[in-house]
C-alpha positions as CSV (number, residue, x, y, z in Angstrom):
1,T,104.8,162.5,-38.2
2,L,102.4,164.0,-40.8
3,A,100.0,161.0,-40.4
4,I,100.1,161.4,-36.6
5,C,99.4,165.1,-36.8
6,G,96.5,164.4,-39.2
7,I,95.0,161.8,-36.8
8,L,95.4,164.2,-33.8
9,L,93.6,167.0,-35.8
10,V,90.8,164.6,-36.8
11,V,90.3,163.3,-33.2
12,G,90.5,166.9,-31.8
13,S,87.9,168.2,-34.3
14,G,85.7,165.2,-33.5
15,L,85.9,165.9,-29.7
16,T,85.1,169.6,-30.2
17,I,82.1,168.7,-32.4
18,V,80.8,166.2,-29.8
19,S,81.3,168.8,-27.0
20,L,79.4,171.4,-29.1
21,D,76.6,169.0,-29.8
22,Q,76.3,168.2,-26.1
23,R,76.2,171.9,-25.2
24,Q,73.5,172.6,-27.8
25,R,71.4,169.6,-26.6
26,R,71.7,170.9,-23.0
27,L,70.6,174.4,-24.0
28,A,67.7,172.9,-26.0
29,V,66.6,170.8,-23.0
30,V,66.9,173.8,-20.7
31,A,65.0,176.1,-23.1
């Protein structure tokens, strides 16, 4: 269970980082 939780945390953090990068890129393109 601990391994599964760790994997979920890593995947979640990765997705959030990707979404943040996309937002920053969009803002940069618009600006």
